[in-house]
C-alpha positions as CSV (number, residue, x, y, z in Angstrom):
1,M,17.7,16.0,11.5
2,R,15.0,14.3,9.3
3,Q,12.4,16.8,8.1
4,T,8.8,15.6,8.2
5,L,5.4,16.9,7.3
6,D,3.9,18.9,10.2
7,W,0.6,17.4,11.4
8,A,-0.2,20.6,13.2
9,L,-0.1,22.4,9.9
10,E,-1.2,19.8,7.4
11,G,-3.4,17.6,9.6
12,P,-6.5,19.8,9.5
13,R,-6.5,19.6,5.7
14,W,-5.6,15.9,5.5
15,P,-8.3,13.6,4.1
16,H,-10.4,12.1,6.9
17,H,-8.3,13.8,9.6
18,E,-11.0,13.1,12.1
19,H,-10.2,9.4,11.6
20,S,-6.5,9.9,12.3
21,R,-4.5,9.0,15.4
22,F,-0.9,8.3,16.3
23,V,0.2,4.9,17.6
24,E,3.5,3.9,19.1
25,A,4.4,0.4,18.0
26,A,7.5,-1.6,16.7
27,G,9.8,1.3,17.6
28,L,7.8,3.7,15.4
29,R,5.3,6.5,15.8
30,W,2.6,5.6,13.2
31,H,0.0,7.7,11.6
32,L,-3.1,5.5,11.4
33,Q,-6.6,6.1,10.1
34,S,-9.5,3.9,11.3
35,F,-12.9,3.5,9.9
36,A,-15.7,1.7,11.8
37,A,-17.8,-0.8,9.9
38,Q,-21.1,0.5,8.5
39,G,-24.2,-1.1,7.1
40,G,-25.1,-3.5,9.9
41,R,-26.8,-6.8,8.9
42,T,-27.1,-5.5,5.3
43,A,-23.4,-5.2,4.7
44,M,-21.7,-7.9,2.6
45,A,-19.1,-8.7,5.4
46,A,-21.7,-8.9,8.2
47,R,-21.9,-12.0,10.3
48,P,-24.7,-12.2,12.9
49,G,-23.3,-12.0,16.4
50,R,-19.7,-11.5,15.3
51,K,-17.4,-8.5,15.2
52,P,-16.9,-7.1,11.7
53,P,-13.8,-8.3,9.8
54,V,-10.8,-6.1,9.7
55,A,-9.4,-4.8,6.4
56,L,-5.9,-3.5,6.2
57,L,-5.0,-1.1,3.3
58,L,-1.3,-0.7,2.4
59,H,-0.2,2.0,0.1
60,G,2.7,1.9,-2.3
61,T,6.2,3.5,-2.4
62,G,6.0,7.3,-2.2
63,A,2.3,7.3,-1.4
64,S,0.5,7.5,2.0
65,S,-2.8,6.9,3.7
66,H,-4.3,9.6,1.4
67,S,-4.2,7.1,-1.4
68,W,-7.2,5.3,0.0
69,R,-9.2,8.4,0.8
70,A,-12.2,7.3,-1.3
71,F,-11.7,3.6,-1.1
72,A,-11.5,3.3,2.7
73,P,-14.9,4.7,3.7
74,A,-16.5,2.8,0.8
75,L,-15.0,-0.4,2.1
76,A,-16.2,0.4,5.6
77,A,-19.7,0.8,4.1
78,L,-19.5,-2.8,3.0
79,G,-19.1,-3.9,6.6
80,F,-15.4,-3.9,7.2
81,E,-13.5,-2.2,10.0
82,V,-10.8,-0.5,8.0
83,L,-7.2,0.3,9.0
84,V,-5.0,2.6,6.9
85,P,-1.5,3.4,8.1
86,D,1.2,5.5,6.6
87,L,4.1,3.0,6.1
88,P,7.4,3.5,7.8
89,G,9.3,6.6,6.5
90,H,6.2,7.9,4.6
91,A,4.1,11.0,5.3
92,F,3.4,11.2,9.0
93,T,4.9,7.9,10.1
94,G,8.5,8.1,11.2
95,L,11.5,5.8,11.3
96,P,13.0,4.3,14.5
97,A,15.9,6.0,16.2
98,A,19.4,4.7,15.5
99,G,19.8,1.2,17.0
100,G,16.1,0.4,16.6
101,V,14.4,-2.0,14.2
102,A,17.0,-3.2,11.6
103,N,16.3,-1.8,8.1
104,P,12.6,-1.1,8.5
105,L,12.4,0.0,4.9
106,S,13.3,-3.5,3.6
107,L,10.5,-5.8,2.5
108,P,10.9,-8.2,5.5
109,G,11.5,-5.2,7.9
110,M,8.4,-3.4,6.7
111,A,6.3,-6.6,7.1
112,R,7.5,-7.1,10.7
113,A,6.9,-3.4,11.4
114,V,3.3,-3.7,10.2
115,Q,2.8,-6.8,12.2
116,G,4.0,-4.9,15.3
117,L,1.4,-2.2,14.6
118,L,-1.3,-4.9,14.3
119,Q,-0.2,-6.5,17.5
120,S,-0.4,-3.2,19.4
121,L,-4.0,-2.9,18.1
122,A,-4.8,-6.5,19.0
123,C,-6.4,-7.2,15.7
124,A,-5.8,-9.6,12.8
125,P,-6.9,-8.5,9.3
126,A,-9.2,-10.8,7.4
127,L,-8.6,-8.8,4.2
128,I,-5.4,-7.0,3.1
129,V,-5.5,-4.7,0.1
130,G,-2.1,-3.5,-1.2
131,N,-1.2,-1.1,-4.0
132,S,2.1,-1.7,-5.8
133,A,4.8,-2.3,-3.1
134,G,2.0,-2.5,-0.5
135,A,0.9,-5.7,-2.1
136,A,4.4,-7.1,-1.7
137,V,4.4,-6.2,2.0
138,A,1.1,-8.0,2.4
139,L,2.4,-11.2,0.8
140,R,5.6,-11.0,2.7
141,M,3.6,-10.9,5.9
142,V,1.6,-14.0,4.8
143,L,4.6,-16.0,3.7
144,D,6.5,-15.1,6.9
145,G,3.5,-16.2,9.1
146,L,2.9,-12.7,10.3
147,A,-0.7,-12.5,9.0
148,A,-3.4,-15.0,7.9
149,P,-6.1,-13.1,6.0
150,R,-8.8,-14.8,4.1
151,L,-7.9,-12.8,1.0
152,V,-5.2,-10.6,-0.3
153,V,-6.0,-8.1,-3.1
154,A,-3.1,-6.7,-5.1
155,V,-3.9,-3.5,-7.0
156,N,-1.2,-3.3,-9.6
157,G,1.0,-5.3,-7.3
158,A,4.8,-4.9,-7.6
159,L,5.5,-8.6,-7.0
160,L,8.2,-9.5,-9.6
161,P,11.8,-8.3,-9.9
162,W,12.5,-5.7,-12.6
163,G,13.8,-7.5,-15.7
164,G,16.5,-6.7,-18.2
165,L,18.4,-3.5,-18.1
166,P,16.1,-1.7,-15.6
167,G,16.6,-4.5,-13.1
168,Q,20.4,-4.1,-13.4
169,V,20.3,-0.3,-13.0
170,F,17.3,0.6,-10.8
171,S,18.2,-0.9,-7.5
172,P,21.9,0.1,-7.5
173,A,20.9,3.6,-8.6
174,A,18.3,3.8,-5.8
175,R,20.9,2.6,-3.2
176,L,23.3,5.3,-4.4
177,L,20.8,8.1,-4.3
178,A,19.5,7.0,-0.9
179,A,23.0,7.1,0.5
180,L,23.6,10.7,-0.5
181,P,22.4,12.9,2.2
182,G,21.5,15.9,0.0
183,V,19.4,14.0,-2.5
184,P,16.0,14.1,-0.7
185,S,16.3,17.9,-0.2
186,L,17.3,18.4,-3.8
187,F,14.5,16.2,-5.1
188,A,12.0,18.1,-2.9
189,R,13.1,21.4,-4.3
190,V,12.9,20.2,-7.9
191,A,9.5,18.7,-7.2
192,A,8.2,22.1,-6.1
193,E,7.9,22.9,-9.9
194,P,4.3,22.0,-11.0
195,L,5.6,20.5,-14.3
196,V,7.8,18.1,-12.4
197,L,4.9,16.8,-10.3
198,A,2.7,16.5,-13.4
199,H,5.4,14.4,-15.1
200,L,5.7,12.1,-12.1
201,L,2.0,11.5,-12.0
202,E,1.7,11.0,-15.7
203,G,4.3,8.3,-15.3
204,T,1.8,6.2,-13.3
205,G,-0.7,6.2,-16.2
206,S,-3.4,7.4,-13.8
207,R,-5.5,10.6,-14.1
208,L,-6.0,12.1,-10.6
209,D,-8.3,14.9,-9.5
210,A,-7.1,18.2,-8.1
211,E,-7.1,17.0,-4.5
212,G,-5.0,13.9,-5.4
213,R,-2.5,16.1,-7.2
214,R,-2.3,18.5,-4.2
215,L,-1.6,15.7,-1.7
216,Y,1.1,14.1,-3.8
217,G,2.6,17.6,-4.2
218,L,2.8,17.9,-0.4
219,L,4.5,14.5,-0.2
220,V,7.1,15.0,-2.9
221,R,8.1,18.4,-1.6
222,D,8.9,16.9,1.9
223,P,12.5,15.8,2.2
224,G,11.7,13.3,4.9
225,H,9.1,11.6,2.9
226,V,11.3,11.5,-0.2
227,A,14.1,10.0,2.0
228,G,11.7,7.3,3.1
229,A,10.6,6.5,-0.4
230,L,14.2,6.4,-1.7
231,G,15.3,4.2,1.2
232,M,12.4,1.8,0.5
233,M,13.4,1.5,-3.1
234,A,17.0,1.0,-2.2
235,A,16.2,-1.8,0.2
236,W,13.6,-3.6,-2.0
237,D,14.4,-7.1,-3.2
238,L,11.5,-8.9,-4.9
239,A,13.5,-11.9,-6.1
240,G,13.1,-13.8,-2.8
241,L,9.3,-13.0,-2.7
242,S,8.7,-14.2,-6.3
243,R,10.6,-17.5,-5.5
244,E,8.3,-18.1,-2.6
245,L,5.0,-17.4,-4.3
246,P,4.5,-21.1,-5.1
247,R,4.0,-21.8,-1.4
248,L,1.4,-19.1,-0.8
249,Q,-1.7,-20.5,0.9
250,V,-3.9,-17.5,0.9
251,P,-6.0,-16.5,-2.1
252,L,-4.6,-13.7,-4.1
253,L,-6.8,-11.5,-6.3
254,Q,-4.9,-9.3,-8.8
255,V,-6.6,-6.1,-10.0
256,V,-4.7,-4.7,-12.9
257,G,-5.1,-1.3,-14.6
258,T,-4.4,-1.8,-18.3
259,A,-2.8,1.7,-18.6
260,D,-0.4,1.1,-15.7
261,Q,3.0,2.5,-16.7
262,T,4.8,1.6,-13.5
263,V,4.2,-2.2,-13.1
264,P,3.7,-3.9,-16.5
265,P,0.2,-5.4,-16.8
266,R,1.8,-8.5,-18.3
267,D,3.3,-9.3,-14.9
268,A,-0.1,-10.4,-13.5
269,P,-0.5,-13.6,-15.5
270,R,3.2,-14.4,-14.7
271,V,2.4,-14.1,-11.0
272,E,-0.7,-16.2,-11.4
273,A,1.3,-18.9,-13.0
274,L,3.6,-19.1,-10.0
275,L,0.8,-19.5,-7.5
276,P,-0.6,-22.8,-6.3
277,Q,-4.0,-23.5,-7.7
278,A,-5.8,-22.9,-4.4
279,S,-4.3,-19.4,-4.1
280,R,-5.5,-18.2,-7.6
281,A,-8.4,-15.8,-6.9
282,G,-8.0,-14.5,-10.4
283,V,-6.9,-11.5,-12.4
284,V,-9.3,-8.6,-13.1
285,R,-8.3,-6.1,-15.8
286,L,-9.6,-2.6,-15.5
287,E,-9.5,-1.0,-18.9
288,G,-7.9,2.4,-19.2
289,L,-6.9,2.7,-15.6
290,G,-3.3,3.3,-14.4
291,H,-1.1,2.4,-11.5
292,L,-3.3,4.3,-9.0
293,A,-6.5,2.6,-10.2
294,H,-7.9,2.6,-6.6
295,E,-7.7,6.4,-6.6
296,E,-9.1,6.9,-10.2
297,A,-12.0,4.5,-9.9
298,P,-12.4,3.1,-6.3
299,E,-15.8,1.7,-7.2
300,A,-14.4,-0.6,-9.9
301,V,-11.7,-2.0,-7.6
302,L,-14.4,-2.5,-4.9
303,V,-16.6,-4.5,-7.3
304,A,-13.8,-6.9,-8.1
305,L,-12.9,-7.2,-4.4
306,R,-16.6,-7.8,-3.4
307,E,-17.0,-10.6,-5.9
308,A,-13.9,-12.4,-4.8
309,W,-14.8,-11.9,-1.1
310,L,-18.2,-13.3,-1.6
311,R,-16.9,-16.4,-3.4
312,L,-14.7,-17.1,-0.4
313,S,-17.0,-16.0,2.4
314,P,-20.7,-16.1,1.1
315,C,-23.0,-14.2,3.4
316,P,-25.9,-16.1,5.1
317,D,-29.4,-15.5,3.9
C-alpha cells in the first residue's frame, strides 16, 4: 500500500493549513490551498465590478504547495484569487486507483488532471505560474486547449529536453528506479540523514531558510511522495512540448535564477527563440538565485510578474 504523509499529524504544522481543503476531482483526492484576493480597488489586478482574476501556482517535481508559502499570500495581496494544489502523487495529493486516469504522472496526464481540478472548482485561471516542471504542465495545458490564461510565468521552467549524455541516461534511469518497488522506501531512509537532504538542496543552487529545509525533509522522507516524484520523472517527455512551442499563443514570461544548478539558465533564450513573437513576454534574470528562486526571494519574482501583467492588462485610472 502506498504510504503517504498524514494530514492529521503534519497538517497542523503545514504552512497556511487554515487555507487547505481536500477536493475530489479527476479521480484524485487533491490537497488544495486557496487564498482570497486582497487589496480591493488598490490592487494591481482589480477591475471595478468584476471578480478578481484567478492565479494558479504549480510546483515542480518533488516539491509541493509549501513551495509557494510566501509567494501565494503576496500574490493574493496584489488582487488575485490564488489556487495552490499539490500535484498528483506529491505530498497530500494521491494517485487514482488502478484502472483510473491513464498515467497521471505523464506531462499530458498531469495537464488533464489539473484541468479536471479546475473544472470541479468552476474557475479558469487568468495567470499560471509554474516552477520547473510546473511550468511545463502549464504550457501543456495551454497547448492542449485545457487553459487560456492571459499570462504564463515560468520560474526556472524545465521546458527543453535534457541534452547530451544526461538526456540519454536520465529518463531510462528514472524509469528503471520508478519500476523497482523498494526504491522509494530506500531513498526515504537514506534521505533521513541530514547531510543527504543538505546535498539535495545544494544541488538546486538555492539557499533556503530553516522552515523550507524542514518541509523538504518531510517530503523526501515519505516513500509515497518519493514514488510520485520518481514516477513523474520517469514519465516526463519534453521533446514533444519543445516542438510545439512555436504555436504557443499565450505570452510566456521566463524568470531565471542565474545560480540555478537544475535547469541551465542558458535554456531560457533557447526557449524564447522558439516562441512566436507575440508570445515573448521576455526573460528576467535574477542574479545569484537558484532553482527555487520563488522561495528564496518571492518579492523579486513578484516584481517581474507584476511588470509583465501590467503590460498585458493595464489597470484603469
